[in-house]
C-alpha positions as a Markdown table, in Angstrom:
| # | Residue | x | y | z |
|---|---|---|---|---|
| 1 | Unk | 0.0 | 0.0 | 0.0 |
| 2 | Unk | 1.4 | 3.4 | -1.0 |
| 3 | Unk | 0.7 | 6.3 | 1.4 |
| 4 | Unk | 1.4 | 10.0 | 0.9 |
| 5 | Unk | 1.3 | 12.1 | 4.0 |
| 6 | Unk | 0.9 | 15.9 | 3.8 |
| 7 | Unk | 2.5 | 17.8 | 6.7 |
| 8 | Unk | 6.0 | 18.4 | 8.0 |
| 9 | Unk | 5.5 | 18.2 | 11.8 |
| 10 | Unk | 6.1 | 15.4 | 14.3 |
| 11 | Unk | 2.6 | 13.9 | 13.7 |
| 12 | Unk | 3.3 | 13.3 | 10.0 |
| 13 | Unk | 6.7 | 11.7 | 10.7 |
| 14 | Unk | 5.6 | 9.5 | 13.6 |
| 15 | Unk | 2.7 | 8.2 | 11.5 |
| 16 | Unk | 5.1 | 7.7 | 8.5 |
| 17 | Unk | 7.5 | 5.8 | 10.8 |
| 18 | Unk | 4.7 | 3.5 | 12.0 |
| 19 | Unk | 3.4 | 2.9 | 8.5 |
| 20 | Unk | 6.9 | 2.1 | 7.3 |
| 21 | Unk | 7.3 | -0.5 | 10.1 |
| 22 | Unk | 4.1 | -2.0 | 8.8 |
| 23 | Unk | 5.8 | -2.5 | 5.4 |
| 24 | Unk | 4.0 | 0.3 | 3.6 |
| 25 | Unk | 5.5 | 2.6 | 1.0 |
| 26 | Unk | 5.4 | 6.1 | 2.6 |
| 27 | Unk | 6.4 | 9.6 | 1.5 |
| 28 | Unk | 5.9 | 12.8 | 3.5 |
| 29 | Unk | 5.1 | 16.0 | 1.6 |
| 30 | Unk | 5.7 | 19.3 | 3.4 |
| 31 | Unk | 6.1 | 23.0 | 2.7 |
| 32 | Unk | 9.5 | 24.1 | 4.1 |
| 33 | Unk | 11.8 | 22.4 | 6.5 |
| 34 | Unk | 10.4 | 20.2 | 9.3 |
| 35 | Unk | 10.4 | 21.7 | 12.7 |
| 36 | Unk | 10.0 | 20.4 | 16.3 |
| 37 | Unk | 10.2 | 22.1 | 19.7 |
| 38 | Unk | 13.5 | 21.4 | 21.5 |
| 39 | Unk | 11.9 | 19.5 | 24.3 |
| 40 | Unk | 8.4 | 18.4 | 25.3 |
| 41 | Unk | 6.9 | 16.9 | 28.5 |
| 42 | Unk | 4.5 | 14.0 | 28.4 |
| 43 | Unk | 2.3 | 13.0 | 31.4 |
| 44 | Unk | -1.2 | 12.0 | 32.2 |
| 45 | Unk | -2.5 | 15.0 | 34.0 |
| 46 | Unk | -1.8 | 17.9 | 31.6 |
| 47 | Unk | -4.4 | 20.6 | 32.1 |
| 48 | Unk | -6.2 | 22.5 | 34.8 |
| 49 | Unk | -7.8 | 19.4 | 36.4 |
| 50 | Unk | -6.9 | 15.8 | 37.4 |
| 51 | Unk | -10.1 | 14.5 | 35.8 |
| 52 | Unk | -9.3 | 12.1 | 33.0 |
| 53 | Unk | -11.5 | 10.1 | 30.7 |
| 54 | Unk | -11.1 | 6.3 | 30.2 |
| 55 | Unk | -9.9 | 7.1 | 26.7 |
| 56 | Unk | -7.1 | 9.3 | 28.0 |
| 57 | Unk | -6.0 | 6.6 | 30.6 |
| 58 | Unk | -5.9 | 3.9 | 27.9 |
| 59 | Unk | -4.0 | 6.2 | 25.6 |
| 60 | Unk | -1.4 | 6.9 | 28.3 |
| 61 | Unk | -0.7 | 3.1 | 28.5 |
| 62 | Unk | 0.5 | 3.2 | 25.0 |
| 63 | Unk | 2.5 | 6.4 | 25.6 |
| 64 | Unk | 4.3 | 4.9 | 28.6 |
| 65 | Unk | 5.3 | 1.8 | 26.6 |
| 66 | Unk | 6.4 | 3.9 | 23.7 |
| 67 | Unk | 8.5 | 6.5 | 25.5 |
| 68 | Unk | 10.0 | 4.1 | 27.9 |
| 69 | Unk | 11.5 | 2.2 | 24.9 |
| 70 | Unk | 12.6 | 5.4 | 23.1 |
| 71 | Unk | 16.3 | 6.5 | 23.2 |
| 72 | Unk | 15.1 | 10.1 | 22.9 |
| 73 | Unk | 13.1 | 10.3 | 26.2 |
| 74 | Unk | 14.0 | 10.4 | 29.9 |
| 75 | Unk | 11.5 | 9.2 | 32.5 |
| 76 | Unk | 11.0 | 11.5 | 35.5 |
| 77 | Unk | 8.3 | 12.7 | 37.9 |
| 78 | Unk | 6.3 | 15.9 | 38.1 |
| 79 | Unk | 6.1 | 18.4 | 40.9 |
| 80 | Unk | 3.2 | 20.6 | 40.4 |
| 81 | Unk | 2.0 | 23.7 | 42.3 |
| 82 | Unk | -1.2 | 23.1 | 44.2 |
| 83 | Unk | -4.4 | 25.1 | 43.7 |
| 84 | Unk | -8.0 | 24.7 | 44.7 |
| 85 | Unk | -9.2 | 23.4 | 41.3 |
| 86 | Unk | -6.6 | 20.6 | 41.4 |
| 87 | Unk | -7.4 | 19.7 | 45.0 |
| 88 | Unk | -11.1 | 19.4 | 44.2 |
| 89 | Unk | -10.5 | 17.1 | 41.2 |
| 90 | Unk | -8.1 | 14.8 | 43.2 |
| 91 | Unk | -10.9 | 12.4 | 44.1 |
| 92 | Unk | -11.2 | 11.5 | 40.4 |
| 93 | Unk | -7.8 | 9.9 | 40.4 |
| 94 | Unk | -8.3 | 7.2 | 43.1 |
| 95 | Unk | -8.9 | 4.3 | 40.7 |
| 96 | Unk | -6.4 | 5.2 | 38.0 |
| 97 | Unk | -3.7 | 2.6 | 37.2 |
| 98 | Unk | -1.0 | 5.3 | 37.5 |
| 99 | Unk | -1.9 | 6.2 | 41.1 |
| 100 | Unk | -3.2 | 9.3 | 42.6 |
| 101 | Unk | -1.0 | 12.4 | 42.8 |
| 102 | Unk | 0.4 | 12.9 | 46.3 |
| 103 | Unk | 0.1 | 16.3 | 47.9 |
| 104 | Unk | 2.9 | 17.4 | 50.2 |
| 105 | Unk | 4.1 | 20.9 | 51.2 |
| 106 | Unk | 1.9 | 22.6 | 48.6 |
| 107 | Unk | 3.1 | 20.5 | 45.7 |
| 108 | Unk | 1.6 | 17.5 | 43.9 |
| 109 | Unk | 4.0 | 14.8 | 42.9 |
| 110 | Unk | 3.2 | 12.1 | 40.3 |
| 111 | Unk | 4.6 | 10.0 | 37.5 |
| 112 | Unk | 5.5 | 8.5 | 35.2 |
| 113 | Unk | 6.4 | 11.5 | 33.1 |
| 114 | Unk | 8.8 | 11.8 | 30.1 |
| 115 | Unk | 10.9 | 14.6 | 28.8 |
| 116 | Unk | 11.5 | 14.1 | 25.1 |
| 117 | Unk | 14.3 | 15.4 | 23.0 |
| 118 | Unk | 11.9 | 16.0 | 20.1 |
| 119 | Unk | 14.4 | 17.6 | 17.7 |
| 120 | Unk | 16.6 | 14.5 | 17.8 |
| 121 | Unk | 13.6 | 12.3 | 17.5 |
| 122 | Unk | 12.4 | 14.2 | 14.4 |
| 123 | Unk | 15.9 | 14.0 | 12.9 |
| 124 | Unk | 16.0 | 10.3 | 13.3 |
| 125 | Unk | 12.7 | 9.9 | 11.4 |
| 126 | Unk | 14.0 | 12.2 | 8.6 |
| 127 | Unk | 17.0 | 9.9 | 8.1 |
| 128 | Unk | 14.8 | 7.0 | 7.3 |
| 129 | Unk | 11.6 | 8.4 | 5.7 |
| 130 | Unk | 11.2 | 9.8 | 2.2 |
| 131 | Unk | 10.4 | 13.6 | 2.3 |
| 132 | Unk | 9.5 | 15.9 | -0.5 |
| 133 | Unk | 9.7 | 19.6 | 0.3 |
| 134 | Unk | 7.1 | 21.1 | -2.0 |
| 135 | Unk | 4.1 | 23.4 | -1.8 |
| 136 | Unk | 1.3 | 21.0 | -1.8 |
| 137 | Unk | -1.6 | 21.9 | -4.1 |
| 138 | Unk | -4.8 | 19.8 | -4.5 |
| 139 | Unk | -4.0 | 19.0 | -8.2 |
| 140 | Unk | -0.4 | 17.9 | -7.6 |
| 141 | Unk | 0.0 | 14.8 | -9.7 |
| 142 | Unk | 2.9 | 13.5 | -7.7 |
| 143 | Unk | 0.9 | 13.7 | -4.5 |
| 144 | Unk | -2.1 | 11.9 | -6.0 |
| 145 | Unk | 0.1 | 9.0 | -7.3 |
| 146 | Unk | -0.7 | 6.7 | -4.3 |
| 147 | Unk | -3.4 | 4.6 | -2.8 |
| 148 | Unk | -4.2 | 7.0 | 0.0 |
| 149 | Unk | -3.4 | 10.6 | 1.0 |
| 150 | Unk | -3.3 | 11.4 | 4.7 |
| 151 | Unk | -3.6 | 15.0 | 5.8 |
| 152 | Unk | -1.5 | 15.6 | 8.9 |
| 153 | Unk | -1.4 | 19.4 | 8.8 |
| 154 | Unk | -2.9 | 22.3 | 10.6 |
| 155 | Unk | -4.8 | 23.5 | 7.5 |
| 156 | Unk | -4.4 | 27.2 | 8.4 |
| 157 | Unk | -7.9 | 27.3 | 9.8 |
| 158 | Unk | -9.5 | 25.7 | 6.8 |
| 159 | Unk | -11.1 | 23.1 | 9.0 |
| 160 | Unk | -14.3 | 24.5 | 10.6 |
| 161 | Unk | -13.9 | 22.5 | 13.8 |
| 162 | Unk | -10.2 | 23.4 | 14.4 |
| 163 | Unk | -8.3 | 26.6 | 15.3 |
| 164 | Unk | -4.6 | 27.3 | 15.2 |
| 165 | Unk | -3.1 | 28.2 | 18.6 |
| 166 | Unk | 0.4 | 29.6 | 19.3 |
| 167 | Unk | 3.0 | 28.3 | 21.6 |
| 168 | Unk | 6.7 | 28.3 | 22.5 |
| 169 | Unk | 9.3 | 26.3 | 24.2 |
| 170 | Unk | 12.9 | 27.1 | 25.3 |
| 171 | Unk | 15.7 | 24.6 | 25.9 |
| 172 | Unk | 18.9 | 25.5 | 27.6 |
| 173 | Unk | 21.9 | 23.1 | 27.0 |
| 174 | Unk | 21.1 | 19.4 | 27.2 |
| 175 | Unk | 17.9 | 17.8 | 28.4 |
| 176 | Unk | 18.8 | 15.7 | 31.4 |
| 177 | Unk | 16.2 | 16.6 | 34.1 |
| 178 | Unk | 15.9 | 14.9 | 37.4 |
| 179 | Unk | 12.6 | 16.6 | 38.2 |
| 180 | Unk | 9.9 | 18.7 | 36.6 |
| 181 | Unk | 8.1 | 21.6 | 38.1 |
| 182 | Unk | 4.9 | 23.0 | 36.6 |
| 183 | Unk | 3.3 | 26.4 | 37.2 |
| 184 | Unk | 1.2 | 28.8 | 35.2 |
| 185 | Unk | 1.4 | 26.8 | 32.1 |
| 186 | Unk | 5.2 | 26.6 | 32.0 |
| 187 | Unk | 7.3 | 23.4 | 32.6 |
| 188 | Unk | 10.8 | 23.8 | 34.1 |
| 189 | Unk | 13.3 | 20.9 | 34.5 |
| 190 | Unk | 16.8 | 20.9 | 35.9 |
| 191 | Unk | 19.4 | 18.5 | 37.2 |
| 192 | Unk | 21.6 | 21.2 | 38.6 |
| 193 | Unk | 23.7 | 21.6 | 35.4 |
| 194 | Unk | 21.3 | 21.7 | 32.6 |
| 195 | Unk | 17.8 | 23.1 | 32.3 |
| 196 | Unk | 14.8 | 23.3 | 30.0 |
| 197 | Unk | 11.6 | 25.4 | 29.9 |
| 198 | Unk | 8.6 | 24.9 | 27.8 |
| 199 | Unk | 4.9 | 25.8 | 27.7 |
| 200 | Unk | 2.2 | 28.1 | 26.3 |
| 201 | Unk | 3.4 | 31.3 | 27.9 |
| 202 | Unk | 3.4 | 33.5 | 24.8 |
| 203 | Unk | -0.1 | 35.0 | 25.2 |
| 204 | Unk | -0.5 | 34.9 | 21.4 |
| 205 | Unk | 2.6 | 37.1 | 20.6 |
| 206 | Unk | 4.9 | 35.2 | 18.3 |
| 207 | Unk | 6.8 | 38.3 | 17.4 |
| 208 | Unk | 8.2 | 39.0 | 20.9 |
| 209 | Unk | 11.9 | 39.3 | 21.2 |
| 210 | Unk | 13.6 | 36.3 | 22.7 |
| 211 | Unk | 14.8 | 38.3 | 25.7 |
| 212 | Unk | 11.2 | 39.1 | 26.7 |
| 213 | Unk | 10.1 | 35.5 | 26.4 |
| 214 | Unk | 13.0 | 34.4 | 28.6 |
| 215 | Unk | 12.1 | 37.0 | 31.2 |
| 216 | Unk | 8.5 | 36.0 | 31.1 |
| 217 | Unk | 9.5 | 32.4 | 31.7 |
| 218 | Unk | 11.6 | 33.4 | 34.7 |
| 219 | Unk | 8.7 | 35.4 | 36.1 |
| 220 | Unk | 6.4 | 32.4 | 35.9 |
| 221 | Unk | 8.8 | 29.9 | 37.4 |
| 222 | Unk | 10.6 | 31.6 | 40.4 |
| 223 | Unk | 12.9 | 28.6 | 40.8 |
| 224 | Unk | 14.3 | 29.4 | 37.3 |
| 225 | Unk | 15.6 | 32.8 | 38.3 |
| 226 | Unk | 19.3 | 31.8 | 38.3 |
| 227 | Unk | 19.3 | 30.1 | 34.9 |
| 228 | Unk | 21.7 | 31.7 | 32.3 |
| 229 | Unk | 19.8 | 32.0 | 29.1 |
| 230 | Unk | 22.6 | 33.0 | 26.7 |
| 231 | Unk | 22.6 | 29.6 | 24.9 |
| 232 | Unk | 18.8 | 29.2 | 24.8 |
| 233 | Unk | 17.2 | 27.4 | 21.9 |
| 234 | Unk | 13.8 | 28.9 | 21.4 |
| 235 | Unk | 10.9 | 27.4 | 19.3 |
| 236 | Unk | 7.9 | 29.4 | 18.2 |
| 237 | Unk | 5.1 | 27.6 | 16.4 |
| 238 | Unk | 1.4 | 27.1 | 15.8 |
| 239 | Unk | -0.6 | 24.0 | 16.6 |
| 240 | Unk | -4.1 | 22.8 | 15.5 |
| 241 | Unk | -6.7 | 22.3 | 18.2 |
| 242 | Unk | -10.2 | 20.9 | 17.7 |
| 243 | Unk | -13.3 | 22.3 | 19.4 |
| 244 | Unk | -13.4 | 19.4 | 21.9 |
| 245 | Unk | -9.5 | 19.4 | 22.3 |
| 246 | Unk | -9.3 | 15.8 | 21.1 |
| 247 | Unk | -7.4 | 14.6 | 18.0 |
| 248 | Unk | -9.1 | 14.3 | 14.6 |
| 249 | Unk | -8.4 | 11.0 | 12.9 |
| 250 | Unk | -10.4 | 9.5 | 10.1 |
| 251 | Unk | -12.3 | 10.4 | 6.9 |
| 252 | Unk | -14.1 | 13.7 | 6.8 |
| 253 | Unk | -17.3 | 14.5 | 4.7 |
| 254 | Unk | -15.1 | 15.5 | 1.8 |
| 255 | Unk | -13.4 | 12.1 | 1.7 |
| 256 | Unk | -10.1 | 13.3 | 3.1 |
| 257 | Unk | -8.3 | 11.1 | 5.6 |
| 258 | Unk | -7.3 | 13.5 | 8.5 |
| 259 | Unk | -4.6 | 13.0 | 11.1 |
| 260 | Unk | -4.4 | 16.3 | 12.9 |
| 261 | Unk | -5.5 | 18.5 | 15.8 |
| 262 | Unk | -3.2 | 17.0 | 18.4 |
| 263 | Unk | -2.6 | 20.4 | 19.9 |
| 264 | Unk | -0.1 | 20.7 | 22.8 |
| 265 | Unk | -0.5 | 17.0 | 23.7 |
| 266 | Unk | 0.8 | 15.5 | 20.5 |
| 267 | Unk | 3.4 | 13.4 | 22.1 |
| 268 | Unk | 0.8 | 12.1 | 24.5 |
| 269 | Unk | -1.7 | 11.1 | 21.8 |
| 270 | Unk | 0.6 | 10.0 | 19.0 |
| 271 | Unk | 1.8 | 6.5 | 20.1 |
| 272 | Unk | -1.8 | 5.2 | 20.2 |
| 273 | Unk | -3.1 | 7.4 | 17.4 |
| 274 | Unk | -0.6 | 6.1 | 14.9 |
| 275 | Unk | -1.8 | 2.5 | 15.7 |
| 276 | Unk | -5.4 | 3.6 | 15.2 |
| 277 | Unk | -4.6 | 5.3 | 11.9 |
| 278 | Unk | -2.8 | 2.2 | 10.6 |
| 279 | Unk | -5.8 | 0.0 | 11.5 |
| 280 | Unk | -8.2 | 2.5 | 9.7 |
| 281 | Unk | -6.0 | 2.7 | 6.6 |
| 282 | Unk | -5.6 | -1.1 | 6.4 |
| 283 | Unk | -9.4 | -1.6 | 7.0 |
| 284 | Unk | -8.8 | -3.5 | 10.2 |
| 285 | Unk | -11.1 | -0.9 | 11.9 |
| 286 | Unk | -14.0 | 1.0 | 10.4 |
| 287 | Unk | -14.8 | 3.4 | 13.3 |
| 288 | Unk | -12.6 | 6.0 | 15.0 |
| 289 | Unk | -13.3 | 7.5 | 18.4 |
| 290 | Unk | -11.7 | 10.7 | 17.0 |
| 291 | Unk | -13.6 | 10.8 | 13.7 |
| 292 | Unk | -14.1 | 14.2 | 12.2 |
| 293 | Unk | -17.8 | 13.2 | 11.6 |
| 294 | Unk | -18.4 | 13.8 | 15.3 |
| 295 | Unk | -18.6 | 17.5 | 14.6 |
| 296 | Unk | -21.2 | 17.1 | 12.0 |
| 297 | Unk | -23.2 | 15.0 | 14.5 |
| 298 | Unk | -22.9 | 17.8 | 17.1 |
| 299 | Unk | -24.1 | 20.4 | 14.6 |
| 300 | Unk | -27.2 | 18.4 | 13.6 |
């Protein structure tokens, strides 16, 4: 089976890697060089509450297996600042297989969590997967010369049920954290010698000078005040998010196979989502819990 994937982000390449391992002929088509943030954090309780659906819990099982076996990730634990919203939602974690977050000294602590060197991960995929850097147009004959096109792109707001959101992450030196601290939407990790900061702290201003972004990060994470940022690697980008903040995987009313809208939790969703996409493309499954048709059903 010959698959062409449109998109140049981590979702496109993780899916391409999975399809290639399933002995499919895969090529990724993207506009411009591929990009990835310097580091990302994967854990079960991302967000303002500890409430998690059964679907998220099952997804995390795949994430744990995948990232534990990856040479580009480091397993760690999370220390998270307490607030009343989190404390009220704590009762919803009692029966989760990963255990309830423990609250001590105003901090929640839980795991497993993974810090991923996403730039190196993306580079490893690029070494093994065919990539065509072209401006993809609907009538592109090369693109159409396949059994199936997969759209793994943000679509620049051309999907009525998705929006493009802005975000940033900053990495300083190597990524070798011994602990993670989360506060005000920013992640900070450090082992005493090296540090990394990431999170959606831009407030929609992608054109801010790097110095202002770094000062903003230090303001949000007081424990990061002493970090020297001269060698910081900063990533600014946009991510597609659906109305219900779940991925979009499956065939839309226009007949396009979509693999998109992973938002800021792409590395959380992708290990299981790539499995689902392969099953759908092979015909092993006919229904997707993330089908784009769910938005048509909501409208009607």
